[in-house]
N, C-alpha and C positions, 0 to 999 in steps of 0.2 A: 489452732496453733500447733506448732511442733511439740510433741511430747519430749523430745530431746532438744536442748538449745541449739539454734542454728549455727552458733559459733563453733560447735563441735562437729557439724555435718559438712560444712564447707571447708575448703582448704584452710589450714591454720594461718596462712598468709598468701598474698599474691606474689609468687616468685618473680623476681626481676629478670632472671636469666633462665634459659632453657637448655636442655641437654645438648652435649656436644659429642660428635663422633670421634673416631680414632684419629690421631695426628698423622695424617698422610697428606703429602703435598698434592695440590690440584694438578690434574693433567689436562692436556688440550683435547677438545672435542673434535670430531671430524669437521671438515670445511662445511660451512652453512649451519653449524650447530649454534645453540644459544649462548655458549660460553667458550671463551678461550683462556688459556693460562700460559703465557710465554715462559719459556725455559729460563731458569736462573742458575747462576753459579752456586756451588755447594755452600760457599762461605757467605753468600748474600741472603737477605730475607727472601722467603718464597714470594713469587709473583702472584698478585691477586687475580681471581677470575675477572674477565671482562665480558659483561653482558652485551649481546648483540643489540644494535640500534635498528628499529624498524618503525618508520614513520606511521603515526596514528593520529588523525585529526580529531579533536574534540571541540565542538563549536557551541557557543552559548552567547546570547546577547550580541550577535554579530561579530564576536571575537573568536578566533581559532587558536587553540593551543596544540602544539605537537607533543605527544606523549610517546617517545620512542621505546619505552619499556612496558607499554600496556600489555604486550604479549605475555608478560609474566603472570597475568591473571588466568587462572584455570579453575573454574568453579568445581569441576569434577575431581581435581587433585590427583589426576592420573596421567597427565601429559608427560612423557618421558623426558622431553627437552627441558621443561620447567623443573621437574624433579631433579634432573641432572645438574642444572644450574644451582639449585639450592644445596644439593649435596657437595658440589664443588666449593661453595662458600663455606660450608661446614668444615671441610677438610682444610681450607685455607686458614680459618679461624684457629683450628687446633694447632696447625703448624706454627702460626705466629705466636701462640701462647704456650708452645712447648717449653720455653725456658722457665715458666712458672708452674709446671706440672707438679713439682714437689711441694711448692707452697700451697697449691690448691688442695693436695691430698692432706697436708697438715691442717689446713683450715677446716676441711670437711670433718676430720676426726675431732677437731677442737669444738666445732659446733655440736656434733653428735654427743660429745662427752658432757655437755651441759644439760642434756635431757634425762629426766628420770626414766630408767628403763621400764619399770613397772609403775604406772601412774593412773590413779583413779580420779574422776571428777567428784565433786561434792554431790551426793545423792539428793534428790528432792522428792517429796511425797505428792502423788497424783493418782486419784482413783483407787486408793487403798494399797498402792505399791510405791516402793522407793526405787526410783529410776536413776541410772547413771551410765557413764562410759568408763572403759578401762583399756589402757594400752598395756600390752605384754612385751617383755624384753625382745627386741629384734624384729617386732612386727610393725608393718607400715600403717595398718588401719585399726580403728578401735573396735572393741566389743561393746555392744549395747546390752546392758544387763538390768535386772530388776529383782527385788525381793519383797514379798508380801509384808505388810505392816503388822507383823505378829511375831512373838517370841519364837525363836528357833526356826523361822521360815528359811527355806533353802533358796539360794540364788538361782535365777533362771537366765539363760542367754537368750535375749530377744533376737539379736542379729549378730553375726560374726562378720565384720567388714573384710577380714582377711580371706575368709572362704569365698565371699562374694567376689572379691577382686582377683582370685586365682585364675590364671590364664589370660589376664588382660594387661596390656602395656599401660593402660590408663584406667583408673576407677575413681568415681566420685559419687557420693550420696548428696542429694539435694534435700530430702526430707525423710524422716522416720516418724510415722504417725500410728499410734495405738488407738484401736477402736474404743468407743465409750465404755463398752462392757469389758474391756481389758483382755479380750480373747484373741484378737487378731492384730497383726502389725502390717501396715502397708509402707513400702518404701519406694523411692524414686532414685534410679541409678543411671549414670552416664559412663559408658565404656569407650567412647570415642573422643571426648573432650569438645563436643560441639554444643553442649548444653541442651540437647534433645533427650529428655529423660524417659526411661521406661519404668512404669509402675508395676510392682509385683506385690503379692500378698501371701502371708504365711500364718498358720495357727501357731501361737506362741507355745502352748503346752506340749504339742506333739512335734513341732518343727516341720510339719507337713506343708509344703507349698501348694497353694491353690492354682488351678489352671489359668486364672485371670491374669492377663498381661496386656498392658496398654502402652503403645509406642508414641513417640513424638509429643511428649507433654512438657510443660514448663517446670515440672518437679513439685508443684504444690498439690497437697492432698487435704481434703476436709471431710471427715467422717460425719454422716448423719447419726442420730441417736439409736437407730435400729440395729447397728452392728453388722449390717450387710450392704449398706449403700454408702458411697462416697462421691465427692465432686472433685473434678480435676480440670486443668486448663490445657487446651490443645494449641499447639504452635502451628503457624503457617509454615509449610515445609520449605518454601523459598526464602521468605524474609525472616523466618524464625520468630515472628511477632506472636506473643501469646494473645489470642483473639477470641477464643470460644470456650465457654464453660460447658462441660458435659456431666451427666449423672450416670454412674455405673452401679449396677446391682450385681453382686457376686453371683457367679454361675451363669451369667448371660453373656451373649456375644458383644464384645466391646464395639464392634463395627456398627451395632444398632443402638449405641448409647444415645439417649435423647439430649439435644442441645437445650440448655436452660437459659443461656444468654450468649449473644454474639456482639462483639464490639465492631462497629462498621467504620469508625474513624481511625485511619491508620496512624494518626498521631498519638493514639492511646494504646496502652497495653493493660491487661487485666490480671488479677490475682484472686485467689480464693482461700479462705481460712475459716476455722471454727472459732467462735468467741471464747474468751477465757472462762466464761460461765457455762460453756457448752450448750447454751440455750439457742444460739443462732449460728447460721452459716452466712458469712459475708462474701460478696463479690465486689472487688474494688477496681474501678477503671481509673487509670492515671495517665495524664500526659506530664510533661515536665512541670507545668504550672497549674494544672486543673485536676480536680478529683470528683468522682461520683461513686457512691456506695449503694449497693442493694443488699437486702437481707431477707432471710426466710427461716422459719423455725426448724431447728435440727431434728425435732421430733416428728416432723412431717416432710419427709424427703421429696415428695411429689408436689408440695405446695409451691405456688408461684413466688418469685422473688419480688419484694416491694422496694421501690425507690425511696432511699432515705431523704435525699435532697437533690434536685436536678443539678446537673453541671452548669457552672457559670464560669466563663473564661476568667482565669486568674484566681479562682477560689479553690484552695486546697483545704481538705479537712479529713480527719479520721475520727472514728467513733468506738466507744466501748460501752457495753450495757451494764447496768447495775439495778436489778429489780425492775421497776416500771419506768425507768428513765435511761437515757443515754447521756454520756459525757462526750462532748465534741471539742476536739482541738481544731481550731479554725483560724485562718488568716483573713476572714471577713472583717473589713475595716480595722485590720490589725496586722501589719506587715510581719511582725515578730511573733505572731500567733497569740491567742488567748484561749481559755478554756471556758466552755459554756455547758449548761445543763438543758437537755431537751426532753420533754415528756414523751413517752412512747406513743401516746394517743395522738399527739399533735406534732410529731417530729419534723414534718415538712413545712411547718409554719414558723419561720424564724422570729415572728413576733412573740411567740410563747417561750423562746429560749431565755434562760437566765444566766448572766455572767457570773462565773465562779472565780476565775483568775483573770484579772484584767491584763490588757496589753501593756508592755513596758518597752520604752524606746531603747533601753540599755541592756535588756535581758531577752534572750531568745528562748521561747518555750519549745524544746526539742522533742518532747514526748511525755507520756504519762501512763500510770497504771491506776486503775480504780479498785479499791478494796472496800470491804463492808463498811468500815468506819473511817477510812483514810484515803487520801489521794497522794500518790508519789509522783512528783513532778521532776522530769529531767530538763534542766535548763542550762543555758550558757551565759555566763557573766564574765566580762573581760576576756572572752575567748576560751574560758575554761569550763569544762563540763562537770556540773555538780548536781546534787539531788536535794529537793525540798519536800518535806513531809507536811501535809496540810490536813488537819482533822475535818471530817465532814460535819461534825457537831461542834461542841465547845472545846476549847483548848488552844494552845499556842502552836504556831508553825515552828518547824525545826529545820535548819539548813545544815546539810552535810557537806563538809569541805575538808581540805587538808591544809597543812602549813607548807607543802611543797610549792616551789615557784611555778612548776608546770605539772599538772596532774589530770587524771580522768576518773570520774565516778560514773558507773553505768549499772543498769539493772541486770541482775542475774536471772535464774529460772524462777519465775513466779507464776505457776500454772493456774492458780485459782484465786478468786477474789475473797473467798471465805476464810480469811486469816488476818491477823494483825502483825504478822512477821513479813518483813521485806528482805529479800536477798539482793545484795548488791556487791559489786566488785570495785576495789580501789587500786589504782596503779599510777605510776609516774615513770619518767625516763630512767630513774635509778631504783625504783621499787617494783619487784615482780607483782603480778596480779594477786591480790589478797581478797578473799571472799568472806563476807560477814552476813549473819542473820541479825537484823535489827528489829527489836520489839518497838513498834511505832507508838505504843501506849506509854511505855516507861522510858524509852530512849536507850535502853541497854542493848548492847550488841554482843554477839558471840562470834569469835573467830572460827571459821569453818575450814579454811585452807589458805596457805600461802604457797603460791606456785613454786615448786622446788627448782633451783638452778644449781646444777652441780659444777664440777670442774674448778672448784676453789673460789667461786664467786663470793664476793663480800661487798654489799652495797655501800659500806662506809668508804670504799676506795674511790667513789665516783661522786660527781657533783653536777647539778643541773642549774640552768639559769634561764630567765625569761627576759627578753629584750623587746623594745619597741623601736623599730627603725622608721625614720621619716622618709616616705617615698617622694618621688619627684613632684607629685601634685599636692604634697602636704599631708597626706593620710599617714597614720601610724600603723605599721604592719607588725603584728606580733611574730616573734621568733623564739622557738624553744631550742635550747642548747644542752648538750651533755658532753662531759669530758672526764678524764681521770683526774683525781685530786693531785695537786702539784703542778697542774697546767699553769703556765704563765703567758700573759698577753704580750709576747715579745716578737710576734710576726714570724714564728718559725714552724708552727704546727701545720700539718696537712688538714684540710677541711673537706668534709662531704656534706653537701647541702641537698636536701630532699624537698620536693614540692609536687603539688597536684593542681588544685585550683579549678575545679569544674563541678557541675551538677549540684552545687551546694553541699558537697561532701567535705566534712571537716577532717583534716589530718591531725588527729589528736595525739598528744605526747604519751602514747602507750610505752610500756617497758618492752624492749626488744632484746632478748638475750644474745642474739647474733651480733648486734652492734658492739658488744664487749670486745670482740676480736679486733675491731678497729680502734676502740678507745685504748686498749692495752698496748697498742703499737703507736700511740701518740696522736691519733686523730681527734679532731673536734667534729661532732655530728650535730647538724642543725636542721630543724624543720622550719621552712619558711611558710607561714600560714597566709598565703597570698590570696588576693581577691579571686572570686570564682568559687571558693569554698564558702562555708556559712559559719565560720568561727565567730564572727562578730555580728551575726544576725543576717536578715534578708538583704539589707543594703550591701553587705559584703559580697553576697552571691551576685546580686544585680550589677555590682561594680566590675565584674569580671566575666560577663557573658555577652552574647550578641555583639552589638557595635562597641562594646567596651572590652572585648576579649583581650586586646593587646595589653590592658592594664595588668593582667595576670603575669605576663612576661616581664613587664617593666618592674613590677613589685619584686620578682625573683632576682632580677639583675641588681636592683637597688639594695636588696638585702645583702647580696654578695659583696657589692662595693663597700657597704658600711662595715661588714665584718673584716674586710681587708683593711679599711681605713682604721678600724678599731684595734688592729693588730691581733685579732683572734686567729689569724692564719698566715701562712706563707703565700704571698701572691702568686708564686710559681707552682704551688701545689694545691690548687683549688679544684674540686671535683663536684659533679652534679649528677643526680639520679632522679628519674621519673618514669612512670609506666602508664600505658593506656592513654587517657587524656593528659596525664602527666608526661607521657612521651611526646605529645604535641608541644607541651611547655618546653621540654628539652630541645626539640627540633627548632622551635621558634627562637629560643634564646641562643642556640648555636649559630643561627643566621644573624641575629642582631649583635651579639658580642662574642664572637669566637675567640677573641684575644683574652677573655677573662678566665677561661677554664683550661686546665691541663688535660682533663679527661671527662667524658660523659658516658653514662649508660642510659639508653632509651629502650625501655622494655615494652614489647608489644605496642609500639607507638602509633597513634592516630596522626599520620603526617600528610596524607593525600586528601586534604579536607574538601576541596571543591569537587573533585571528581567523584568522591564517595557520596557527598551530599546531593549531587545531581542525579544519582542513580538509585531509584527507589526499589530496585530489585535486591539491593545489598541489604543484608540483615541490619535492622535497627535504624536505618536512615530516616524513615518518616517520623519516628518518635524523637528525633534529635533537633528538629527545626526550631523549637523554642529555646534550645541551648545555644546553637551556633548560628541560626538563621537559615532561611530557605534561599539557596543560590539561584532559584528561578526568578527571584526578585533582583534587579540589577544592583541596587545599593548593597544588599547582602553579598551578592556575588563578588563585587569589587572589593569589599572589605575582607572577606574570607580569603580571597586570592592574595591580598596584600600581606598576609601572615602565614599562609599555608606553607609548611616547611619544604614540601616537595617542589612547589612552584617557585619558591624563593631561594633555591640553592644558588650560591654565588661562587665566583672564582676567587676564593680567599683561602687562607690557611685555617682549617677547622681544628678543633680539639681532637685528641684521640677519642674515637667513638666505638663503643660496643653496642650493637643494635640486635635485638632479639625478636623472634616471632614464633608462633606455633602454626603448623600447617593447617590444623583444624580449628583455628581461632574463629569463634562466632561473633566476637565483639569488634575486633579490628582484623580485617582479612589479611592473610599473610603477605599478599602482594604489595601492600602499602609500604612496609619497611623494606621489602626486597627491592622495589622500584627506587626508593629513596637512596639506598646504599649504592645501587647501580648508577644513579644520576650524580651522586656525590663523587664517586670514583672517576667518572668521565669528565666532570666539570672542574673539580678541585682536587687534583692529584695530591695524595697524602704525604708523599715524600717519605720521611722516616717516621711519620705518625701513623698510628694504626686506625684503619677503618674496617671493622669486622661485623659480619652478619652471621648470626646463627639461627637456624630454623629447627625447632623441635618437631621431628617428623611424626611423632606419636601423640602430641598433645596440642592444646589450644591456648586460650587466653591466660589461664592460671599456671601454665607450665606443668611440670611433673606432679603427679599425685603421690601421696604417701608421706608419712611422718619424717622418714630419713632421706628418701629419694630427693626431696626438694632441697636438701642441704647441699647437694652437688652444685646446684645452680647458684646458691648464695655464695658458696666458696669460690666459684668462678668469678662472680662479680667482685668480691673483695680482693681476690688475687690480681685482677685487672687494675683496681685502684692502687693497691699496695705497691705493685711493680712500678707503676708510673710515679709513685711517691718516693721511689728509691728504697723501699723496705722489702727485703726478701725473706725475712725470718718471721 
């Protein structure tokens, strides 16, 4: 496991919007080029680029589709014609948004002013050291620090993210792992935004970097107990699929690292980690719906990995060891999962497993942590994420929850099972993240940190609400709302509705300090917990995938209509936001109900569903068949084609659209949103409505890196919405 919590190593949030270039009007390319921009009068809005149309036949199941913008695909990302078109779109976007340049600048300053300039995480004890992270004023990346657990011990800098990022337009850490003997730190970094991480190693005491350097990894690192060996995952250079685990010994040639496991099924990806007890190294193979785990003793790095339980289609499980037994979270005969105990000696024989926490139809078992005397259970009830404490011996269970209408409880840094203290975090739409240490024996808790929010923030000025909207098929869809106190349901407020609805990922009602800038200007912010997520258990996920995918879109629309009917918003000022698979949601909804929304932001959107899913050379395609379907099958092809935003573009009046992508995006390739915008512009002229594309030429799926740099993107997004809502201050 990571010595530093992963929430501090990955971007603080997935930015919806990517960087924009200088506001310069697009100019025409030479005849035969990929883009033209007709001249416009000075007083008129700038003319948009027009992508060249070049017939390209795509045939499947005896059906031929013409994709005239297929030429925008350039796997090398070096084609001057393609790059020229993307830059022209960037210039056009900036020119159209020039009137809100001042508002963007004010918003950016406003967002930055809420951040604590010097900010430390709550340290946690691991291996005789207190570990934590620290942001310094004006710096984009954190310091990773530690202090020995002794009076008067001096602080050491384990890594300085700012020094590592120096000279790079993009920088991201995927893992920071300290060896068991606390002497060395290994980290995985990406300086391209392609999620192909390079592993490096350094001596902590001296700061001396070792010559070991391993390219093209998934970013996961698992140390063996000897302090000189670690395991990592190699990516396929074309598909970017994490498919092979290798073992590296410091001081040896990485090219000769032995492979200890290779996944041969392209529907699966693999990960590697050290158990919390540090006794085992785990290799986990996962598809969307199936799991298989292998384990080997960390004290014997050359030992072969043992199979915990062979894969079985539809069986998902995770394990954690405690002494001579494993705890197993499993959906075996339990759609919402249950927890079982498996003896180490007979772990592969399910007849010897003992049920600890039974399956519940109304509660989803999201995860768990095993401690010496207690189990901490992360569960979902009524769509809300809470924590249950269960003694392994005698004693009463304890449920941790809050009185907020919409909230989240989640585990913090709990690196060792040898304790009775649980660290967890509590947050809601109106309450910043608050970290507690809970004594699981006594029930007493200690406040360790309340996330500071500067800029005059007062939580008493805001209110949240939880609604249940009846969808068209009779299902009740949960909706989390937040607004400034004094809000009246009189049908005059602007509304921003957010949704995702894929992969079983729940969009929980976390506190988001950035949203305050909208709330203070009169907006209502709503999270539609649509099907395809897992807020209401496995059935909620199954209800919005494969041949039920359209239900995700219908839920989102039904929520919007209910909020309008309930006078929560002005029907002429309704806005929508989604990114990645949530960008697919936005694209599909724009096709289905373009009349319902004034403006939409589709960030890094997955919109060319059929073409991408037919091409197994594109990163991640093969691992997505259980989510979307395999279009090589006719029924799946027809269904996916019926909702694919790119294929379903119609000659209608679309909402104002801001579409973003990153040139180096490894999750959704940049050409999907680029083609979509080109087709929208050719098929459904926007008139006085905005149709904007921006490509971040230095970043990928997550947009800009850095604590403050990403605020530029959020400010742009908010300025787009506020301008359309008629709010310029």
